[in-house]
matplotlib code that plots the C-alpha trace (Angstrom):
import matplotlib.pyplot as plt

x = [70.8, 71.4, 69.6, 71.7, 74.8, 73.6, 72.7, 76.2, 77.9, 75.9, 76.7, 80.4, 80.4, 78.7, 81.2, 84.1, 82.7, 82.0, 85.5, 87.1, 85.1, 86.1, 89.8, 89.6, 88.5, 91.1, 90.2, 90.4, 87.7, 84.2, 82.4, 83.8, 82.5, 84.5, 83.4, 84.4, 82.1, 79.8, 81.0, 80.9, 83.8, 84.2, 87.5, 87.4, 90.2, 91.6, 95.0, 96.5, 95.4, 92.5, 91.0, 88.6, 85.5, 83.4, 79.8, 78.1, 78.6, 80.0, 82.5, 80.3, 81.8, 85.3, 88.4, 90.5, 93.4, 94.6, 96.4, 98.5, 99.0, 97.4, 96.2, 96.0, 98.6, 98.3, 100.2, 99.5, 98.1, 95.2, 93.7, 92.0, 89.4, 88.5, 92.2, 92.9, 96.2, 97.5, 99.5, 101.3, 98.6, 98.9, 96.1, 95.9, 92.7, 91.7, 88.4, 85.7, 88.1, 90.6, 93.2, 94.0, 96.7, 97.9, 101.6, 104.2, 107.9, 108.7, 106.2, 107.5, 104.3, 101.0, 97.4, 94.5, 91.4, 89.8, 87.0, 84.3, 83.2, 79.6]
y = [51.8, 51.7, 55.0, 56.7, 55.5, 56.7, 60.2, 60.3, 59.4, 62.0, 64.7, 63.8, 63.9, 67.3, 68.6, 67.3, 69.0, 72.3, 72.3, 71.7, 74.4, 77.0, 76.1, 76.6, 80.3, 82.9, 85.3, 88.4, 87.0, 88.5, 91.7, 94.5, 97.9, 101.1, 102.9, 106.3, 106.2, 103.2, 101.9, 98.1, 96.4, 92.8, 90.9, 87.8, 85.4, 84.1, 82.6, 83.4, 87.1, 88.8, 91.7, 94.3, 95.7, 98.5, 97.3, 100.6, 104.4, 106.7, 104.2, 101.1, 98.5, 99.9, 98.0, 99.3, 97.0, 93.4, 91.7, 88.5, 86.6, 84.0, 83.6, 87.0, 89.0, 90.4, 92.9, 94.5, 97.7, 99.9, 102.8, 105.8, 106.4, 109.9, 111.0, 108.6, 107.5, 104.0, 103.1, 100.0, 98.2, 96.1, 94.2, 92.2, 90.2, 89.4, 87.7, 90.1, 93.1, 94.0, 96.7, 98.1, 100.6, 102.5, 103.4, 105.6, 106.1, 102.4, 101.8, 104.4, 106.6, 104.8, 105.7, 103.3, 102.2, 99.1, 97.6, 95.3, 92.1, 92.1]
z = [114.7, 110.9, 110.3, 113.0, 111.3, 107.9, 109.4, 111.0, 107.7, 105.8, 108.3, 108.2, 104.4, 104.4, 106.9, 104.8, 101.7, 103.3, 104.9, 101.5, 99.9, 102.5, 102.0, 98.3, 98.5, 99.4, 102.3, 100.0, 97.7, 98.3, 98.6, 100.7, 101.9, 102.1, 105.3, 104.0, 100.9, 101.5, 98.1, 97.6, 95.9, 94.9, 94.8, 92.5, 91.7, 88.5, 87.7, 91.1, 90.8, 92.7, 90.9, 92.3, 90.6, 91.9, 92.5, 93.6, 93.4, 90.8, 89.4, 89.2, 86.9, 86.9, 88.1, 90.9, 90.5, 91.3, 94.1, 94.4, 97.6, 99.8, 103.4, 104.9, 103.0, 99.4, 97.3, 93.9, 92.7, 93.8, 91.8, 93.3, 90.6, 91.8, 91.4, 88.5, 90.2, 90.8, 93.9, 95.2, 97.1, 100.3, 101.9, 105.1, 105.8, 109.3, 109.4, 108.1, 108.0, 105.4, 106.0, 102.5, 101.8, 98.8, 99.0, 97.2, 97.6, 97.6, 100.4, 102.8, 102.6, 102.8, 103.3, 103.7, 105.5, 106.8, 104.7, 106.1, 104.4, 103.3]

ax = plt.figure().add_subplot(projection="3d")
ax.plot(x, y, z, "-o")
ax.set_aspect("equal")
plt.show()
């Protein structure tokens, strides 16, 4: 009986720890894949800001901008490294998919794609 109680207590403790850890990370953090190019990009957080670094392809190691936000909605800047242009960025995370848009004209004209978490 005592060993069953100890196992149950250990399992509950592990569950509590894993739940707390998952709540600490923002949904935008992690590695994402652009379907149009196959490029991998990693979003990392620091000081309430989540910055993206290219992990593969022609622009490996370069930053493509930073976002602020929480939960599923983020805003900031996004740079198209091929065109060397920076746009107002908007991102919405839904599970393992992130809809990312670059906008001009005060957000009236946007283009984007949906990236997949890796």
